[in-house]
N, C-alpha and C positions, 0 to 999 in steps of 0.2 A: 051815725054816719065815724066812717072809718079814714085812720089816716096812716103814712106808709112814712117812716126814716131811712135812709141810707148811708150808711157809714162810707166812707174810703181809706181805708186803712195804710199800713205800709205794707201789711204782709197778705191783704186781700180785703172786699168789700162785702159787705151786708145789706140786708134789703129786709125791715121788721114791718108787720102791717100792724098796728093797735086801736082795737075800740078807743070810740069816743068818751069812755073811761077810764082810757088808760091802762087795759089789760093788753099785753102780749097775745097777739093771734098766731102769727106767724114767723119764724124765722128764715132765711136761706144765706147761704154764707158760700164763695168761690175764694181760693186763692192762687195769687200771682206765680208766674214763672219770671223770674229776676231774669236780667241781661247783666252781662257782665262781660262789656267788649271788648276791656282791658285792665292791669291792674288798677284800681280808684274811684274806678266807674262805675255806677251803679243807676241799672236802666230801666223805665218801665214804658211800652206799646201802651200809650193813649188808646187806641184803637180799640186793644186786646182789652183793655181795663172797660172801658166803655161795654164791649159786646158780655165780659161776665156780669157788669153792674144789670145788664136788662136780663141777662137768664135769672138771677135772681131776683128781679123782679117778677117777671114770668112763673119764676115755680110762685110766688106768694100769690100770684093773681089765679092761678090754677087750682087752689087749694083753696081759697078765699071762694070759688064759685062767681052766685052774683053779689058779694058782699066786698067787691073788691074799693080798697080803698077812694078817695074824692078826692084827696091834697098829699101834697109830697115836699119834704123837707129833705135836703142831702149835708150831712158832715162829711167834711174832708180834711185828710190830710195838708199841715201845711206846704209852706213854702216854696214848692212845686207849681212850675207854670207850662202850658203849654201852648205850641207853637202852632201858626195853623196861616194857611193863601188865602187870596182873596175867594175862592169857591170853599172854603170853610174846611178841607184839605189839612190834617196835622203833618205837619215837614220833618219832623224828627221825634224817636223817642225822649220821655220825659228823663232827666235829669234828677234822682232822688237826693232827699238829703244828707244821704252817707259817699255822695259824689264829689268826689274830691277837687272835680273845675271851679274855676274863678277865683282862684287866688290871688293870681294876676293883674285877673279886672281888679278885685277887689283895692288892694294898693296902689291900680292909678285910679279909682274914683276918689284915693284920700287923698289925692294931690290936690282938690277941688273942694272935698267938703272934709271936716276930721270927724273922729270915733264920738265927739261929743255932740255935735250938732244933727249926726246923723242919727245919736239916740236921742235925743231930746225931741224932734219930731215924729220918728217912728216908734219909739218905744223897742226899738231892737239894740244889742247889741251886736258889732260891727261879726259878721260870719260869712264865710265865699259861702254857703247854702242856700240864699236869700236868693229871687227871684231875679230883680238887675242884676246880680252879677253871675245868673244863667247866660240872660241876655245878649251881657255885653262880649263873654264867653264866645256866644255863636259869631257876634261883630268878627273878634280877630281871627277865630279858626275856623267860621264855616259861613265865609263874607259873602259869597252866592245865596248860599240858604237864606242868609239873613237879609236879603233883597229882597226877598220872596214872602216873609212876613206880612199879615197886613193884618190879622189879630192876636193877641194874647190873653190867655186866659186860664182862671183855677183849675183844680178840677172842678169843681162848684160851677161854674158856668160855661165850661168844654161841655159834664153829664147832664146840664139844662139843657146844651145844645142836641145835642145826641139821644135823648129822650124825648124830644122833638118839640120843643120854645124853641119860634125862630129868630128871636131876639131876647138874648138869656143878656142876665145881670148878674151880679155878683155884691153879698154880704160884704159892708167894712168888715167885718171879719177874718175870712179869706182875702183880701185882697191887699189887707195890713203887713200879710206875713210876705209880698213880694219886696218890703222896703223903699215903697213907691207911696207911700197914704202918710201924710199930717195927720199923728192921731187924735189931736185935738183937732184942727179946724176940719177935720174929715172930707179929705180932699188930696186929690192926687198931687206932686210935688213935682211940677213945675220944672223946678231950677235942679234936682235929680232928672228928669226925663232928658233937658237939655243936653246935660252933661252924660248922662250914659247915651248920647243920640237915640233914643226911646221917643216912639210917639204916640202924645197919649190917644190919639183915635183908636189907636189899638188894643184899647184896653174896655171892656164893659163900662158900664153904667154903674155906679155903687148905691147903692140899697141897703136900709136898716132888715136887720135881722128878723124876720116875720113878717116883712112885707109880701105883700101878693106878685108873681114874675109874671104870671100871664096863665095862658090853659096850653096844652099839650095839644098839640096838633091830632084830629079826628080820626086819621087813616092809622098815624103811628100809636095811640090809643089802644086803637083796635089790637093791633101786633105785637103791642106789650099783651093783650089779656085783659086789658081793663072794660070793665061792663056798666063803666058811667063815664061821664066826661070829669075829665081827673084835671088838675091845675099842681102848677110848682111854686111854692114860698123859697124865697130867702133864704138858706140856711147859716154856714158857719165851718169856722176853724174849729179843728174836729177839737182840742181843746175846749173851749168857747164853749164845746157845744157839751161835750162831760161836764161843766161848771154849770150846765144848764140842766140837763140832764140830771143832773144829780139835788137838785132844788139851791143852789149857791145864790140865793134871791136879795142877800143883803151882803153888806161891808164887812170883810172879819171871817168868813168860813171860806172851809177848804176841801177839797173833792183830792183824793189820789188816783187815777186811772192806771191800771195794771192789765197792758198787752204787753205786746212784742218791747214796747218800750212802757217804762212809769214814765208816769208826767204827775206831779202836783201842782195844780192851778186855786191860787188863791184868791175872793173877789175885793174888787175897792172899790171906791166912791171917786176917787179921783185915779189917773193915771201917776203913778210914783217915775217921775222923769230927773230923778236926782242921782248925780254919780257914784253915790252906793248901790244902785242897783245898777248904773252901766257897769261899774268895776267889778262887781259880783256874776254882771254876764246874766241879769233875770228878765226874759222877754215880756212886755206888756203887751197887751192884746183889747181889743173891745168884746165884752162880754154879748153874750144874745139880749139880756137884761136890757132894757132902756136904761140911759145912764150910769151905768157900772160897766169895768177894767176887771181883767183879770190880769194874774203875777203867774208865769210861769216856771218850775223848773224840772229839765226832762233826763232822766237817767235813762242815756241810749241803750245800756242795759237792759235792765228791766226784767220784763219775765223769758226773752232772747235766750239770759245764763241759764238759767234753770232747764229749756227745754236744751241750752247744750250739755247740761250735766245729763238730763235724760237722753238724749239720742246719745253720746259720748261714752258714759260712765256706767248710767246705771244697768243691773241684769233686765233681761231682756223678759223673763216672767213679770217680773213687777211693772218693767215699762210697759208690757202689756196691758197690764190691770189699769194703768189709767193714775193720773195726778192723783188721787185722793188715795191710793196704794202705796205710792212714792213717797207722798208726803207725810201719812201716817208713820213713817219710822222715823219722823224727828221727835226730839226727846223736848224734855219743859226745861229746863234746864242749858246755860248758854254753852256753844258746843266747845268754848275754848279754842275758835278759828278765829281770823281774819281775813275778810276775805273780799278786795276791791275789785265791784261788779264793772268795771273800766273797760270793759272786753272790746268794746267800738269805739274809743275813747269817751270821753269825760263829756257831762253836760255842766251845769252851772256848779257849783260858782266857780270852777277852773275852764270849761270850756276848750280843753285840750284834746284834740283830734289824733295826737302822739300818744296820749296816753292810755295803758293795758291795764289788763285783770292781774292782780296777784293772791297770792295766799299767802298770808303767813302764819306759824303756831303747828304745821303740818309734824307728827311725829308717827315713830309706827304704828301703834294704835290707833291712828285715824281712818275711821271707814267710810266706808261709803254715806252711809247716816249723818256722822255730823259733816261731812263734807256738803253733802245738801241743804243741811240744816244752816251750817256757816253762808252758805250765795245768801239762801233767804235773806240770813241776820244782816248780811252786808249791804242788800239792796234796801231794806230799811233803816241799817246807819244812814245811809245815802240819804236818804227820806226826810230822816227827823233834823240830818246836818239844815239839808237847805229849809227844813219849817221852820226854825228857829232861825235863821238867817234874815228870810223875807219877813218874822215879826221883829226881830232887832232893825230892821229897816224903816217899816212902816209906825209900827207903836203900838202894833195891834196885839194879843194876844187870841190864837187859834185857839178855841175852846175846844173842836172837835172838828175829826174828821172822817168823813162820809170816801163811801168805797164805792168803784163800779170797774166793768172789764171784768177778764175773763179770770185775771187775780182773786177778784173779790168773792170765787167761788170755795177759793181753801178757807175755813173758819180758824187752820190754825194759822196762817199768815194773817187772818187778819186781826186774833186775839197779840200775833207776834209786833203786830207795827203800833196796839192800843200800847204793851208794857214796853216797848223799848223807846218810841214818843211819851209816853205817858196820860195821853190823852183821847178821849173813846174815841172807838171810830163806829161811824156805821155802816152799815151793808143796805143799800139800796133796792128796793124789789125791783127795779127794771136794770139789770147792770147792764144793759146795751144800753148808756146811758147816748151813743153817739145819734144810734135809730132813734130814741126816745125824742132827743131834740129835734132830729130834723120833724120827727112826726108834729111836735109841740109846735112847728117855727109855724108849718101849714094850717095846725088850728087856730093858731094866733092868727093868720091870714085869712080866713074864712068867711071873715065876717059877720060869725055869730054871737058879734059882741063881746066873746071873752077876750081878756086885756092878759098879757106875761105872767101875774099874780097872780090869776084865774087856773088857769092852763097847769100852772105847776104845781098847784094845789091837785089838780088830777093827778099828772103823772109821778109828781118828782114824792114818792112815798117810802118811808124805813122797812125793811123788813127785819135786821137784826142787829142788837146793839154789843156790844165788847169793851170791857169797861178794863182802866189798865189796872195791872197788882202792882201794887206799889214795894214788894216784894222783888219781884220779876226788873222790875224797872230798877230798883235798888241792885241788882246783879250787872245787868245790861248794862248800867249807870260808866263804869271802869273800862269794860271795852270798847264805849262810843269814843271814851276822850284820847284811847289809842288808836282808836281807826281814823280818826280825823286827824294825825298827822302820817298817815302811811302817804297819798298823794303827795306832800310835802318832800317828806323823804325819799320818796321813788326816781318824782318827774325827773331826774338827770341821768337816771340809768336806762328809764323809758325812752327819754329822747336819741341815748345814744346806742339803745339797743336798735330802734327803730332805724338807725341812719346806717346801721352795720347790714340790715336786715334788706333794706335798698340796696346794699353795696357802694356805700358811700364810707368815707373817711369817719370816723371817731373820735377823737380824741379823749382817751380817758385819763 
């Protein structure tokens, strides 16, 4: 029996078919075309995303012939929501996480609830990107459209619907990113829904990840190329899925998922709904594993900064040779540069949308290779800072870091992560952890008697281990100490520069 995992990310979607032994059999990928209607807006057409997902599914099934998957689970980007009318037609493009709308609505909701109240119930530090504020924005700015809303879905339940499930459900971990779910009581927050003027009946029924969601309609399954009846299982939020795919099945284990963004996820037995985690802006959510939670810290630059270097600076010949050739230019000693990778703002512990990238230490002899190495070091310094701060907050030592995502293909970068953090870094066999977690959810929902621990043993296998070099860590420690001072020192300059760029007055 084979299983399929679908991963809907921030820049593209994937579908992977796995065997019942956890072996990747086929992978298909499609990239989205983003829409920027005006400055500060970043949108996706949900129907186009659904069509691209279907293309990935169909490509898998054409390759698999008669051995198509019999169960599917979906890993999805968090924060976004799809609004639909009574005929299940989407009403508007989806506002993505970096869209700047919703700030006024956030401030309005704070007249009813304090940031502490919201964090202690939802596990989310206050931010305009969450679904509740996007929905409030429609009421303020598109009232006629808001009146047409009859359904609100995350990417997870929306794609279940478009794949052919008549009554979609939503996992707790996906719904939690709307800022409308009580993390401890596992229910929609009636008081927040009422204050935001949202109706509970708009939202899908909440279920545990790995629950059986239903069978895909027979005709739709044939259109998608399935050779056998196929069911859908509840999957989850992509970082919860990354933790699951990497086998974080106990408290105090960690994974770094390096894609367009780089996210550190740490598993916890209890959600740390404390002032420390709120003040340092660490988000908490459900794990896919029953009874566990995750704490996440996302570097919104991540590999996107490496892609910027590739596209804007690298020589054409090396760029065409691929990432391995590009990274092979980097050296074994510290670059001597400090690069703040806040090209799209910062994640925790600052969560400053107006922070910017910066390079310190440039000299006439600084070449391309040093600049690239400095970028990799800067992203990894950000990882170390968040790792140490999460440890401080929960009082648990992280003994190793598991690595998944596209960035885990680089042995150089994984060794750099080990050396800078001083922790072993373990490359996982299934780097497509989101898709793997979706397939794991489908296996858990199959009714074959396997629980999550057994499913994890099948899918979450180590590929290669990178031990830290004490000598290299010692050489990087002084740079890390200076790195930690960069954002505090530059914050006011970033904010003034942002005002100037917007044509506003900046008092220097």
